BADREN-749727 format. One record per residue (C-alpha): residue number from 1; residue in one letter; x, y, z. Coordinates in steps of 0.05 Angstrom, whole numbers, padded with zeros to 5 digits. Example, Ala and Ser with C-alpha at 12.3 -4.5 7.8 and 13.67 -1.06 7.14 Angstrom:
BEGIN
{num->1	residuo->A	xx->00246	yy->-00090	zz->00156}
{num->2	residuo->S	xx->00273	yy->-00021	zz->00143}
***
This chain:
BEGIN
{num->1	residuo->M	xx->00995	yy->00931	zz->00688}
{num->2	residuo->L	xx->01054	yy->00979	zz->00690}
{num->3	residuo->T	xx->01117	yy->00969	zz->00651}
{num->4	residuo->R	xx->01179	yy->01008	zz->00670}
{num->5	residuo->T	xx->01244	yy->01013	zz->00633}
{num->6	residuo->L	xx->01300	yy->01030	zz->00681}
{num->7	residuo->H	xx->01373	yy->01041	zz->00666}
{num->8	residuo->D	xx->01425	yy->01018	zz->00714}
{num->9	residuo->T	xx->01434	yy->01069	zz->00771}
{num->10	residuo->R	xx->01491	yy->01099	zz->00731}
{num->11	residuo->H	xx->01438	yy->01126	zz->00683}
{num->12	residuo->D	xx->01394	yy->01157	zz->00737}
{num->13	residuo->S	xx->01398	yy->01225	zz->00705}
{num->14	residuo->L	xx->01359	yy->01201	zz->00644}
{num->15	residuo->T	xx->01308	yy->01167	zz->00688}
{num->16	residuo->K	xx->01297	yy->01230	zz->00730}
{num->17	residuo->R	xx->01289	yy->01274	zz->00669}
{num->18	residuo->L	xx->01238	yy->01230	zz->00635}
{num->19	residuo->G	xx->01204	yy->01195	zz->00693}
{num->20	residuo->Y	xx->01180	yy->01123	zz->00696}
{num->21	residuo->S	xx->01115	yy->01135	zz->00659}
{num->22	residuo->S	xx->01150	yy->01171	zz->00601}
{num->23	residuo->I	xx->01199	yy->01113	zz->00596}
{num->24	residuo->A	xx->01141	yy->01065	zz->00593}
{num->25	residuo->I	xx->01111	yy->01105	zz->00535}
{num->26	residuo->L	xx->01177	yy->01101	zz->00498}
{num->27	residuo->V	xx->01178	yy->01026	zz->00507}
{num->28	residuo->C	xx->01107	yy->01018	zz->00483}
{num->29	residuo->A	xx->01121	yy->01060	zz->00422}
{num->30	residuo->I	xx->01171	yy->01009	zz->00395}
{num->31	residuo->S	xx->01126	yy->00969	zz->00348}
{num->32	residuo->P	xx->01113	yy->00913	zz->00334}
{num->33	residuo->F	xx->01169	yy->00887	zz->00378}
{num->34	residuo->V	xx->01192	yy->00913	zz->00445}
{num->35	residuo->N	xx->01263	yy->00891	zz->00459}
{num->36	residuo->A	xx->01299	yy->00956	zz->00479}
{num->37	residuo->A	xx->01329	yy->00931	zz->00544}
{num->38	residuo->D	xx->01388	yy->00884	zz->00553}
{num->39	residuo->Y	xx->01352	yy->00852	zz->00613}
{num->40	residuo->K	xx->01279	yy->00843	zz->00627}
{num->41	residuo->V	xx->01253	yy->00826	zz->00697}
{num->42	residuo->I	xx->01182	yy->00802	zz->00703}
{num->43	residuo->H	xx->01151	yy->00808	zz->00773}
{num->44	residuo->A	xx->01097	yy->00754	zz->00774}
{num->45	residuo->G	xx->01043	yy->00751	zz->00826}
{num->46	residuo->E	xx->01030	yy->00678	zz->00809}
{num->47	residuo->L	xx->01081	yy->00641	zz->00766}
{num->48	residuo->L	xx->01069	yy->00573	zz->00734}
{num->49	residuo->T	xx->01139	yy->00553	zz->00712}
{num->50	residuo->V	xx->01120	yy->00481	zz->00694}
{num->51	residuo->A	xx->01048	yy->00463	zz->00680}
{num->52	residuo->S	xx->01053	yy->00397	zz->00716}
{num->53	residuo->K	xx->01075	yy->00431	zz->00781}
{num->54	residuo->K	xx->01042	yy->00479	zz->00829}
{num->55	residuo->P	xx->01046	yy->00554	zz->00814}
{num->56	residuo->L	xx->01094	yy->00597	zz->00854}
{num->57	residuo->Q	xx->01074	yy->00660	zz->00891}
{num->58	residuo->Q	xx->01112	yy->00727	zz->00882}
{num->59	residuo->Y	xx->01170	yy->00706	zz->00839}
{num->60	residuo->S	xx->01213	yy->00740	zz->00787}
{num->61	residuo->L	xx->01235	yy->00718	zz->00717}
{num->62	residuo->I	xx->01301	yy->00747	zz->00695}
{num->63	residuo->I	xx->01310	yy->00748	zz->00620}
{num->64	residuo->R	xx->01372	yy->00765	zz->00580}
{num->65	residuo->D	xx->01360	yy->00774	zz->00505}
{num->66	residuo->D	xx->01314	yy->00716	zz->00485}
{num->67	residuo->K	xx->01326	yy->00668	zz->00544}
{num->68	residuo->I	xx->01308	yy->00660	zz->00617}
{num->69	residuo->T	xx->01371	yy->00666	zz->00659}
{num->70	residuo->E	xx->01341	yy->00659	zz->00729}
{num->71	residuo->V	xx->01276	yy->00645	zz->00766}
{num->72	residuo->K	xx->01280	yy->00677	zz->00835}
{num->73	residuo->K	xx->01235	yy->00683	zz->00895}
{num->74	residuo->G	xx->01210	yy->00753	zz->00910}
{num->75	residuo->Y	xx->01207	yy->00815	zz->00868}
{num->76	residuo->V	xx->01281	yy->00824	zz->00854}
{num->77	residuo->T	xx->01320	yy->00882	zz->00825}
{num->78	residuo->L	xx->01386	yy->00872	zz->00790}
{num->79	residuo->S	xx->01445	yy->00896	zz->00830}
{num->80	residuo->K	xx->01505	yy->00933	zz->00800}
{num->81	residuo->D	xx->01547	yy->00870	zz->00801}
{num->82	residuo->K	xx->01497	yy->00835	zz->00755}
{num->83	residuo->V	xx->01500	yy->00885	zz->00698}
{num->84	residuo->I	xx->01553	yy->00926	zz->00663}
{num->85	residuo->A	xx->01552	yy->01002	zz->00656}
{num->86	residuo->T	xx->01519	yy->01001	zz->00587}
{num->87	residuo->D	xx->01465	yy->00949	zz->00605}
{num->88	residuo->T	xx->01393	yy->00970	zz->00610}
{num->89	residuo->V	xx->01340	yy->00936	zz->00652}
{num->90	residuo->E	xx->01265	yy->00935	zz->00641}
{num->91	residuo->Y	xx->01219	yy->00917	zz->00699}
{num->92	residuo->I	xx->01152	yy->00888	zz->00680}
{num->93	residuo->D	xx->01099	yy->00892	zz->00734}
{num->94	residuo->L	xx->01053	yy->00830	zz->00731}
{num->95	residuo->K	xx->01043	yy->00826	zz->00807}
{num->96	residuo->D	xx->00967	yy->00824	zz->00796}
{num->97	residuo->S	xx->00971	yy->00769	zz->00743}
{num->98	residuo->F	xx->00978	yy->00695	zz->00730}
{num->99	residuo->V	xx->01041	yy->00684	zz->00689}
{num->100	residuo->M	xx->01057	yy->00621	zz->00650}
{num->101	residuo->S	xx->01093	yy->00594	zz->00589}
{num->102	residuo->G	xx->01066	yy->00613	zz->00520}
{num->103	residuo->L	xx->01012	yy->00567	zz->00493}
{num->104	residuo->M	xx->01021	yy->00520	zz->00433}
{num->105	residuo->D	xx->00971	yy->00501	zz->00380}
{num->106	residuo->M	xx->00992	yy->00437	zz->00345}
{num->107	residuo->H	xx->00942	yy->00442	zz->00288}
{num->108	residuo->V	xx->00930	yy->00506	zz->00250}
{num->109	residuo->H	xx->00921	yy->00529	zz->00178}
{num->110	residuo->L	xx->00947	yy->00601	zz->00176}
{num->111	residuo->Q	xx->00933	yy->00614	zz->00103}
{num->112	residuo->G	xx->00857	yy->00621	zz->00107}
{num->113	residuo->E	xx->00791	yy->00613	zz->00143}
{num->114	residuo->I	xx->00731	yy->00572	zz->00121}
{num->115	residuo->G	xx->00676	yy->00615	zz->00092}
{num->116	residuo->P	xx->00627	yy->00625	zz->00034}
{num->117	residuo->K	xx->00678	yy->00664	zz->-00008}
{num->118	residuo->N	xx->00732	yy->00610	zz->-00008}
{num->119	residuo->D	xx->00722	yy->00590	zz->-00081}
{num->120	residuo->S	xx->00725	yy->00662	zz->-00107}
{num->121	residuo->E	xx->00785	yy->00677	zz->-00063}
{num->122	residuo->A	xx->00822	yy->00618	zz->-00091}
{num->123	residuo->L	xx->00814	yy->00647	zz->-00161}
{num->124	residuo->R	xx->00825	yy->00720	zz->-00144}
{num->125	residuo->M	xx->00881	yy->00720	zz->-00092}
{num->126	residuo->S	xx->00953	yy->00716	zz->-00115}
{num->127	residuo->D	xx->01005	yy->00677	zz->-00077}
{num->128	residuo->A	xx->01030	yy->00744	zz->-00051}
{num->129	residuo->D	xx->00960	yy->00760	zz->-00025}
{num->130	residuo->V	xx->00958	yy->00693	zz->00010}
{num->131	residuo->A	xx->01025	yy->00706	zz->00042}
{num->132	residuo->M	xx->01003	yy->00774	zz->00068}
{num->133	residuo->R	xx->00939	yy->00746	zz->00097}
{num->134	residuo->S	xx->00978	yy->00690	zz->00129}
{num->135	residuo->A	xx->01022	yy->00741	zz->00164}
{num->136	residuo->Y	xx->00959	yy->00776	zz->00190}
{num->137	residuo->F	xx->00930	yy->00711	zz->00217}
{num->138	residuo->A	xx->00997	yy->00693	zz->00248}
{num->139	residuo->N	xx->00999	yy->00757	zz->00287}
{num->140	residuo->K	xx->00927	yy->00747	zz->00311}
{num->141	residuo->T	xx->00948	yy->00679	zz->00336}
{num->142	residuo->L	xx->01007	yy->00708	zz->00373}
{num->143	residuo->Q	xx->00965	yy->00763	zz->00404}
{num->144	residuo->A	xx->00920	yy->00709	zz->00433}
{num->145	residuo->G	xx->00979	yy->00680	zz->00471}
{num->146	residuo->F	xx->01001	yy->00624	zz->00424}
{num->147	residuo->T	xx->01076	yy->00630	zz->00415}
{num->148	residuo->T	xx->01086	yy->00564	zz->00378}
{num->149	residuo->V	xx->01042	yy->00531	zz->00325}
{num->150	residuo->R	xx->01046	yy->00472	zz->00278}
{num->151	residuo->D	xx->01016	yy->00489	zz->00210}
{num->152	residuo->L	xx->00988	yy->00426	zz->00179}
{num->153	residuo->G	xx->00965	yy->00447	zz->00110}
{num->154	residuo->A	xx->00985	yy->00507	zz->00068}
{num->155	residuo->K	xx->01018	yy->00526	zz->00003}
{num->156	residuo->P	xx->01089	yy->00504	zz->00018}
{num->157	residuo->E	xx->01129	yy->00561	zz->-00010}
{num->158	residuo->Q	xx->01087	yy->00614	zz->00025}
{num->159	residuo->I	xx->01084	yy->00580	zz->00094}
{num->160	residuo->Y	xx->01158	yy->00565	zz->00094}
{num->161	residuo->A	xx->01173	yy->00638	zz->00076}
{num->162	residuo->L	xx->01128	yy->00661	zz->00133}
{num->163	residuo->R	xx->01162	yy->00613	zz->00181}
{num->164	residuo->D	xx->01230	yy->00638	zz->00161}
{num->165	residuo->A	xx->01210	yy->00712	zz->00163}
{num->166	residuo->I	xx->01184	yy->00705	zz->00234}
{num->167	residuo->N	xx->01247	yy->00667	zz->00255}
{num->168	residuo->K	xx->01290	yy->00724	zz->00227}
{num->169	residuo->G	xx->01250	yy->00777	zz->00264}
{num->170	residuo->W	xx->01221	yy->00809	zz->00201}
{num->171	residuo->L	xx->01149	yy->00797	zz->00222}
{num->172	residuo->P	xx->01112	yy->00786	zz->00288}
{num->173	residuo->G	xx->01082	yy->00717	zz->00295}
{num->174	residuo->P	xx->01086	yy->00651	zz->00331}
{num->175	residuo->R	xx->01143	yy->00601	zz->00321}
{num->176	residuo->I	xx->01118	yy->00559	zz->00262}
{num->177	residuo->V	xx->01131	yy->00485	zz->00251}
{num->178	residuo->A	xx->01109	yy->00478	zz->00179}
{num->179	residuo->S	xx->01085	yy->00415	zz->00145}
{num->180	residuo->G	xx->01091	yy->00386	zz->00076}
{num->181	residuo->G	xx->01029	yy->00347	zz->00056}
{num->182	residuo->V	xx->01028	yy->00277	zz->00026}
{num->183	residuo->S	xx->00961	yy->00249	zz->00003}
{num->184	residuo->V	xx->00934	yy->00198	zz->-00046}
{num->185	residuo->T	xx->00897	yy->00214	zz->-00111}
{num->186	residuo->G	xx->00825	yy->00230	zz->-00096}
{num->187	residuo->G	xx->00835	yy->00227	zz->-00021}
{num->188	residuo->H	xx->00828	yy->00281	zz->00032}
{num->189	residuo->G	xx->00885	yy->00329	zz->00018}
{num->190	residuo->D	xx->00878	yy->00324	zz->-00057}
{num->191	residuo->V	xx->00841	yy->00380	zz->-00095}
{num->192	residuo->D	xx->00766	yy->00370	zz->-00101}
{num->193	residuo->G	xx->00702	yy->00406	zz->-00119}
{num->194	residuo->K	xx->00732	yy->00442	zz->-00180}
{num->195	residuo->S	xx->00726	yy->00435	zz->-00255}
{num->196	residuo->P	xx->00770	yy->00382	zz->-00288}
{num->197	residuo->D	xx->00817	yy->00434	zz->-00317}
{num->198	residuo->L	xx->00828	yy->00466	zz->-00249}
{num->199	residuo->L	xx->00837	yy->00398	zz->-00216}
{num->200	residuo->D	xx->00895	yy->00383	zz->-00263}
{num->201	residuo->M	xx->00925	yy->00452	zz->-00253}
{num->202	residuo->L	xx->00920	yy->00453	zz->-00177}
{num->203	residuo->T	xx->00941	yy->00382	zz->-00160}
{num->204	residuo->S	xx->01003	yy->00381	zz->-00116}
{num->205	residuo->K	xx->01067	yy->00345	zz->-00135}
{num->206	residuo->T	xx->01063	yy->00308	zz->-00068}
{num->207	residuo->I	xx->00999	yy->00272	zz->-00087}
{num->208	residuo->C	xx->01019	yy->00199	zz->-00094}
{num->209	residuo->D	xx->00996	yy->00129	zz->-00109}
{num->210	residuo->G	xx->01029	yy->00065	zz->-00084}
{num->211	residuo->P	xx->01084	yy->00059	zz->-00031}
{num->212	residuo->F	xx->01144	yy->00078	zz->-00074}
{num->213	residuo->D	xx->01110	yy->00139	zz->-00104}
{num->214	residuo->C	xx->01091	yy->00160	zz->-00034}
{num->215	residuo->R	xx->01163	yy->00152	zz->-00013}
{num->216	residuo->R	xx->01182	yy->00200	zz->-00069}
{num->217	residuo->A	xx->01129	yy->00250	zz->-00048}
{num->218	residuo->T	xx->01153	yy->00249	zz->00024}
{num->219	residuo->R	xx->01225	yy->00261	zz->00005}
{num->220	residuo->R	xx->01204	yy->00317	zz->-00042}
{num->221	residuo->A	xx->01165	yy->00352	zz->00013}
{num->222	residuo->I	xx->01224	yy->00350	zz->00060}
{num->223	residuo->K	xx->01272	yy->00373	zz->00005}
{num->224	residuo->Y	xx->01231	yy->00436	zz->-00005}
{num->225	residuo->G	xx->01227	yy->00454	zz->00069}
{num->226	residuo->A	xx->01178	yy->00412	zz->00108}
{num->227	residuo->D	xx->01190	yy->00409	zz->00184}
{num->228	residuo->V	xx->01138	yy->00355	zz->00191}
{num->229	residuo->I	xx->01099	yy->00311	zz->00143}
{num->230	residuo->K	xx->01022	yy->00313	zz->00143}
{num->231	residuo->I	xx->00985	yy->00253	zz->00116}
{num->232	residuo->T	xx->00911	yy->00238	zz->00109}
{num->233	residuo->S	xx->00899	yy->00165	zz->00127}
{num->234	residuo->T	xx->00823	yy->00175	zz->00123}
{num->235	residuo->G	xx->00773	yy->00219	zz->00088}
{num->236	residuo->G	xx->00756	yy->00287	zz->00115}
{num->237	residuo->V	xx->00695	yy->00329	zz->00132}
{num->238	residuo->L	xx->00712	yy->00388	zz->00087}
{num->239	residuo->S	xx->00730	yy->00349	zz->00024}
{num->240	residuo->D	xx->00676	yy->00367	zz->-00025}
{num->241	residuo->T	xx->00662	yy->00295	zz->-00043}
{num->242	residuo->N	xx->00620	yy->00239	zz->-00015}
{num->243	residuo->T	xx->00679	yy->00191	zz->-00006}
{num->244	residuo->G	xx->00665	yy->00187	zz->00069}
{num->245	residuo->T	xx->00713	yy->00189	zz->00128}
{num->246	residuo->G	xx->00740	yy->00117	zz->00125}
{num->247	residuo->Q	xx->00811	yy->00095	zz->00111}
{num->248	residuo->Q	xx->00838	yy->00121	zz->00044}
{num->249	residuo->M	xx->00914	yy->00112	zz->00046}
{num->250	residuo->A	xx->00933	yy->00039	zz->00041}
{num->251	residuo->N	xx->00974	yy->00006	zz->00096}
{num->252	residuo->D	xx->01037	yy->00001	zz->00053}
{num->253	residuo->E	xx->01031	yy->00074	zz->00032}
{num->254	residuo->L	xx->01026	yy->00096	zz->00104}
{num->255	residuo->K	xx->01086	yy->00054	zz->00125}
{num->256	residuo->E	xx->01129	yy->00080	zz->00068}
{num->257	residuo->V	xx->01113	yy->00153	zz->00082}
{num->258	residuo->I	xx->01128	yy->00146	zz->00156}
{num->259	residuo->D	xx->01192	yy->00107	zz->00147}
{num->260	residuo->A	xx->01217	yy->00156	zz->00094}
{num->261	residuo->A	xx->01201	yy->00216	zz->00138}
{num->262	residuo->H	xx->01233	yy->00186	zz->00200}
{num->263	residuo->A	xx->01296	yy->00168	zz->00161}
{num->264	residuo->L	xx->01303	yy->00241	zz->00144}
{num->265	residuo->G	xx->01290	yy->00265	zz->00215}
{num->266	residuo->R	xx->01218	yy->00287	zz->00207}
{num->267	residuo->K	xx->01157	yy->00268	zz->00248}
{num->268	residuo->V	xx->01091	yy->00251	zz->00216}
{num->269	residuo->A	xx->01021	yy->00275	zz->00233}
{num->270	residuo->S	xx->00961	yy->00238	zz->00206}
{num->271	residuo->H	xx->00892	yy->00267	zz->00196}
{num->272	residuo->A	xx->00846	yy->00209	zz->00216}
{num->273	residuo->H	xx->00772	yy->00203	zz->00234}
{num->274	residuo->A	xx->00751	yy->00130	zz->00225}
{num->275	residuo->A	xx->00780	yy->00077	zz->00272}
{num->276	residuo->E	xx->00811	yy->00034	zz->00216}
{num->277	residuo->G	xx->00850	yy->00094	zz->00190}
{num->278	residuo->I	xx->00872	yy->00115	zz->00260}
{num->279	residuo->N	xx->00896	yy->00044	zz->00275}
{num->280	residuo->A	xx->00931	yy->00035	zz->00209}
{num->281	residuo->A	xx->00970	yy->00099	zz->00219}
{num->282	residuo->L	xx->00988	yy->00081	zz->00291}
{num->283	residuo->R	xx->01012	yy->00012	zz->00270}
{num->284	residuo->A	xx->01055	yy->00045	zz->00216}
{num->285	residuo->G	xx->01090	yy->00087	zz->00269}
{num->286	residuo->V	xx->01057	yy->00156	zz->00262}
{num->287	residuo->D	xx->01075	yy->00209	zz->00314}
{num->288	residuo->S	xx->01007	yy->00241	zz->00322}
{num->289	residuo->I	xx->00935	yy->00230	zz->00303}
{num->290	residuo->E	xx->00896	yy->00293	zz->00285}
{num->291	residuo->H	xx->00822	yy->00292	zz->00304}
{num->292	residuo->G	xx->00818	yy->00218	zz->00322}
{num->293	residuo->S	xx->00742	yy->00223	zz->00321}
{num->294	residuo->Y	xx->00725	yy->00149	zz->00324}
{num->295	residuo->A	xx->00783	yy->00119	zz->00362}
{num->296	residuo->N	xx->00762	yy->00051	zz->00390}
{num->297	residuo->K	xx->00790	yy->00002	zz->00441}
{num->298	residuo->E	xx->00845	yy->-00021	zz->00394}
{num->299	residuo->S	xx->00863	yy->00052	zz->00380}
{num->300	residuo->I	xx->00872	yy->00065	zz->00454}
{num->301	residuo->K	xx->00919	yy->00006	zz->00461}
{num->302	residuo->L	xx->00959	yy->00028	zz->00400}
{num->303	residuo->F	xx->00964	yy->00100	zz->00425}
{num->304	residuo->K	xx->00990	yy->00077	zz->00492}
{num->305	residuo->K	xx->01038	yy->00026	zz->00462}
{num->306	residuo->S	xx->01068	yy->00073	zz->00411}
{num->307	residuo->G	xx->01067	yy->00137	zz->00453}
{num->308	residuo->A	xx->01035	yy->00176	zz->00396}
{num->309	residuo->Y	xx->00996	yy->00239	zz->00412}
{num->310	residuo->L	xx->00923	yy->00253	zz->00399}
{num->311	residuo->V	xx->00910	yy->00324	zz->00375}
{num->312	residuo->P	xx->00835	yy->00329	zz->00385}
{num->313	residuo->T	xx->00813	yy->00394	zz->00348}
{num->314	residuo->L	xx->00746	yy->00397	zz->00384}
{num->315	residuo->L	xx->00739	yy->00470	zz->00362}
{num->316	residuo->A	xx->00737	yy->00449	zz->00289}
{num->317	residuo->G	xx->00682	yy->00399	zz->00303}
{num->318	residuo->D	xx->00642	yy->00450	zz->00342}
{num->319	residuo->T	xx->00652	yy->00502	zz->00288}
{num->320	residuo->V	xx->00629	yy->00459	zz->00229}
{num->321	residuo->V	xx->00566	yy->00436	zz->00266}
{num->322	residuo->Q	xx->00548	yy->00509	zz->00278}
{num->323	residuo->M	xx->00562	yy->00526	zz->00205}
{num->324	residuo->A	xx->00521	yy->00467	zz->00180}
{num->325	residuo->N	xx->00461	yy->00486	zz->00223}
{num->326	residuo->S	xx->00463	yy->00560	zz->00208}
{num->327	residuo->K	xx->00414	yy->00596	zz->00163}
{num->328	residuo->G	xx->00469	yy->00621	zz->00118}
{num->329	residuo->N	xx->00499	yy->00552	zz->00109}
{num->330	residuo->F	xx->00544	yy->00551	zz->00048}
{num->331	residuo->M	xx->00565	yy->00477	zz->00052}
{num->332	residuo->S	xx->00551	yy->00427	zz->-00002}
{num->333	residuo->D	xx->00505	yy->00369	zz->00017}
{num->334	residuo->A	xx->00565	yy->00322	zz->00022}
{num->335	residuo->I	xx->00603	yy->00367	zz->00070}
{num->336	residuo->K	xx->00542	yy->00385	zz->00111}
{num->337	residuo->A	xx->00525	yy->00312	zz->00125}
{num->338	residuo->K	xx->00596	yy->00296	zz->00147}
{num->339	residuo->A	xx->00601	yy->00359	zz->00189}
{num->340	residuo->I	xx->00539	yy->00344	zz->00230}
{num->341	residuo->R	xx->00556	yy->00271	zz->00240}
{num->342	residuo->V	xx->00630	yy->00277	zz->00257}
{num->343	residuo->G	xx->00627	yy->00344	zz->00292}
{num->344	residuo->N	xx->00574	yy->00320	zz->00341}
{num->345	residuo->D	xx->00613	yy->00256	zz->00357}
{num->346	residuo->M	xx->00682	yy->00286	zz->00369}
{num->347	residuo->Q	xx->00676	yy->00311	zz->00441}
{num->348	residuo->N	xx->00651	yy->00246	zz->00472}
{num->349	residuo->N	xx->00703	yy->00205	zz->00437}
{num->350	residuo->F	xx->00758	yy->00253	zz->00460}
{num->351	residuo->G	xx->00734	yy->00248	zz->00532}
{num->352	residuo->N	xx->00739	yy->00173	zz->00529}
{num->353	residuo->A	xx->00810	yy->00175	zz->00500}
{num->354	residuo->Y	xx->00832	yy->00223	zz->00554}
{num->355	residuo->K	xx->00803	yy->00181	zz->00610}
{num->356	residuo->K	xx->00838	yy->00120	zz->00582}
{num->357	residuo->G	xx->00906	yy->00154	zz->00587}
{num->358	residuo->V	xx->00921	yy->00173	zz->00515}
{num->359	residuo->K	xx->00973	yy->00229	zz->00510}
{num->360	residuo->I	xx->00940	yy->00294	zz->00488}
{num->361	residuo->A	xx->00971	yy->00353	zz->00452}
{num->362	residuo->F	xx->00930	yy->00417	zz->00445}
{num->363	residuo->G	xx->00906	yy->00432	zz->00374}
{num->364	residuo->T	xx->00848	yy->00468	zz->00343}
{num->365	residuo->D	xx->00848	yy->00462	zz->00266}
{num->366	residuo->S	xx->00844	yy->00539	zz->00265}
{num->367	residuo->G	xx->00827	yy->00561	zz->00196}
{num->368	residuo->V	xx->00764	yy->00520	zz->00203}
{num->369	residuo->S	xx->00751	yy->00563	zz->00265}
{num->370	residuo->R	xx->00774	yy->00636	zz->00266}
{num->371	residuo->H	xx->00846	yy->00652	zz->00279}
{num->372	residuo->G	xx->00856	yy->00683	zz->00347}
{num->373	residuo->D	xx->00802	yy->00639	zz->00378}
{num->374	residuo->S	xx->00847	yy->00579	zz->00394}
{num->375	residuo->A	xx->00836	yy->00583	zz->00469}
{num->376	residuo->K	xx->00763	yy->00563	zz->00458}
{num->377	residuo->E	xx->00791	yy->00492	zz->00448}
{num->378	residuo->A	xx->00810	yy->00492	zz->00522}
{num->379	residuo->V	xx->00738	yy->00506	zz->00542}
{num->380	residuo->L	xx->00713	yy->00448	zz->00500}
{num->381	residuo->M	xx->00766	yy->00402	zz->00528}
{num->382	residuo->S	xx->00743	yy->00421	zz->00598}
{num->383	residuo->Q	xx->00671	yy->00407	zz->00580}
{num->384	residuo->A	xx->00693	yy->00338	zz->00556}
{num->385	residuo->G	xx->00722	yy->00322	zz->00625}
{num->386	residuo->M	xx->00795	yy->00342	zz->00619}
{num->387	residuo->S	xx->00824	yy->00375	zz->00681}
{num->388	residuo->N	xx->00849	yy->00447	zz->00675}
{num->389	residuo->K	xx->00918	yy->00425	zz->00696}
{num->390	residuo->D	xx->00921	yy->00373	zz->00641}
{num->391	residuo->I	xx->00895	yy->00423	zz->00590}
{num->392	residuo->L	xx->00954	yy->00469	zz->00606}
{num->393	residuo->I	xx->01002	yy->00410	zz->00603}
{num->394	residuo->S	xx->00974	yy->00392	zz->00534}
{num->395	residuo->A	xx->00984	yy->00464	zz->00510}
{num->396	residuo->T	xx->01056	yy->00472	zz->00536}
{num->397	residuo->I	xx->01096	yy->00411	zz->00557}
{num->398	residuo->N	xx->01063	yy->00362	zz->00509}
{num->399	residuo->G	xx->01064	yy->00409	zz->00450}
{num->400	residuo->A	xx->01139	yy->00421	zz->00460}
{num->401	residuo->D	xx->01151	yy->00346	zz->00463}
{num->402	residuo->L	xx->01110	yy->00333	zz->00400}
{num->403	residuo->V	xx->01151	yy->00382	zz->00359}
{num->404	residuo->G	xx->01216	yy->00358	zz->00390}
{num->405	residuo->M	xx->01232	yy->00424	zz->00424}
{num->406	residuo->S	xx->01227	yy->00407	zz->00498}
{num->407	residuo->E	xx->01298	yy->00432	zz->00512}
{num->408	residuo->S	xx->01280	yy->00503	zz->00490}
{num->409	residuo->I	xx->01205	yy->00515	zz->00500}
{num->410	residuo->G	xx->01145	yy->00491	zz->00539}
{num->411	residuo->T	xx->01166	yy->00512	zz->00610}
{num->412	residuo->L	xx->01194	yy->00575	zz->00643}
{num->413	residuo->E	xx->01261	yy->00549	zz->00667}
{num->414	residuo->Q	xx->01333	yy->00572	zz->00664}
{num->415	residuo->G	xx->01360	yy->00568	zz->00593}
{num->416	residuo->K	xx->01292	yy->00563	zz->00559}
{num->417	residuo->Q	xx->01265	yy->00613	zz->00509}
{num->418	residuo->A	xx->01228	yy->00670	zz->00543}
{num->419	residuo->D	xx->01158	yy->00654	zz->00516}
{num->420	residuo->V	xx->01114	yy->00684	zz->00570}
{num->421	residuo->I	xx->01040	yy->00702	zz->00574}
{num->422	residuo->A	xx->00997	yy->00731	zz->00630}
{num->423	residuo->M	xx->00924	yy->00739	zz->00648}
{num->424	residuo->K	xx->00887	yy->00767	zz->00708}
{num->425	residuo->V	xx->00854	yy->00702	zz->00729}
{num->426	residuo->S	xx->00886	yy->00634	zz->00738}
{num->427	residuo->P	xx->00865	yy->00584	zz->00685}
{num->428	residuo->L	xx->00877	yy->00529	zz->00736}
{num->429	residuo->T	xx->00814	yy->00553	zz->00771}
{num->430	residuo->Q	xx->00777	yy->00583	zz->00711}
{num->431	residuo->I	xx->00798	yy->00554	zz->00643}
{num->432	residuo->D	xx->00764	yy->00609	zz->00603}
{num->433	residuo->A	xx->00816	yy->00657	zz->00631}
{num->434	residuo->L	xx->00857	yy->00635	zz->00571}
{num->435	residuo->L	xx->00808	yy->00674	zz->00527}
{num->436	residuo->N	xx->00834	yy->00739	zz->00556}
{num->437	residuo->V	xx->00910	yy->00737	zz->00552}
{num->438	residuo->Q	xx->00935	yy->00808	zz->00567}
{num->439	residuo->F	xx->01011	yy->00801	zz->00561}
{num->440	residuo->V	xx->01050	yy->00764	zz->00508}
{num->441	residuo->M	xx->01126	yy->00756	zz->00503}
{num->442	residuo->K	xx->01159	yy->00711	zz->00453}
{num->443	residuo->S	xx->01234	yy->00698	zz->00455}
{num->444	residuo->G	xx->01243	yy->00759	zz->00500}
{num->445	residuo->D	xx->01205	yy->00807	zz->00454}
{num->446	residuo->I	xx->01141	yy->00838	zz->00482}
{num->447	residuo->H	xx->01084	yy->00835	zz->00432}
{num->448	residuo->K	xx->01025	yy->00852	zz->00476}
{num->449	residuo->Q	xx->01019	yy->00889	zz->00543}
***
C-alpha cells in the first residue's frame, strides 16, 4: 500500500523537491495520528459502503477533516475548483484492498484481561496504573480495526476519563460508549472471592437491593458519567461463587432500573445466561442481552417483539473453556464448572437465535479474551451458521443502531464519520480476513497503514 501526500498543483515545487516517497515518509512520521492534510482521498479497489449492500468496484472516498464528503466512482483526483490555495490533499492507495466501515465491538472490558495474576494486580495496581493499561488495551483494539466499542464493566472514573481523552484527541483509541454498572448485593457484578474486609472496602455505590434502591443506583451511575447502564439479571461464569447462572435481580428491580435509565435517555444492557433472567429483562424493556446463553422459545418471541439485540460473546465462551481445560488452569472449582458448562453451550444456542431472526450486534467480552483479538468472534459466529454478510452487518450497522449513533457511524456515506478499515481479502468471501486489518482510519485520522 502506498500513501501519498500531494499539495494542490500550486505547491508543485515542494512536491518535486521532496518526491512522493519522501512525502509519504513525512506523513508516516506523524505519530500516533496522521491528519496532516485538509483532504484525504481513498482509492478503494473494492468498497463496501453499507454492509447490507453489494460492494462497489474502483471507487473513491473523499474525506474533509473527520467526515466523508463524497463517494465517487473511479479513482478521482481533486480539481483546483474543489480546493483553495492553502488546502492540502492526501491520496491513499488501497486499490488492492477491500475497504469498509470500521468495526464495532459492543461488549468489551478495557481495564484488564483475565489471568492468574488478577488478584495480585488488584492489590498492587493504582488507579493510575489501571488507566494507563486501559489506554494500551484501547489502542490495541483500534489497531485491530475496531473504531467503536461499548465498555460494559470498568472502574467508572477511569473509563470515563479514557473515553473523554480519546474524544479530545489526547490518546489514540476507539470511540468508547462507557457503562455504569448496577447489580444486587451478592449477585454477578458485586465483589466476590475476597476477604470480608476487602468486600466492604471494594463494594460499589451502585450495588442495590429492592426497586427503589436500584432506581437510586441507576440515577447515580448516570450522574457520574454513564453512557449506558449495565445490569446483571443472572449469575455469571466468572463470579467466584457457586450461586449459579440463574436469575438474580428481581423483576421489580429490573423494571425500576430500566425505567429510570430510559427516563434519563440511557439504554440498558443486561448480562444474562439463564432463560428466566433473559426473559425477565426482555419483559422489563432492556435494550440488549449480553451472552444470552440459554435463550428459549419464549426468549425468541420476546426478542422479536421488543426489538432488543442479542450480543453473543462467543469468544468469551470459547476462551473460558480453553482456560478451564488447560494444564495451567487458575480457576476456582466454582468458576471452572460454570465455564465448561456455559462455554460449551453458547455457540449452539446462538446459532438457533440467529436462525430464528433475533437481531444480533457483534460483541466479544474482550478482557475475558485478549484485547486485539476481537475479530475471532466473527470466525466463531460463522462456525455457528451466521452468514459473512450478516456478521459484517452485526459489526457495523447493528452496532451503530444499538448505541444510537446510526446518523454518524456504521456506514461509509456522505456526512458520516470517516471510520475506515481495509484488508487484502474480502471478508464477504473469507471471514477470517478480519483478523488481518492493514489500514485503520478513525474520524479521518490514520492510525495504521
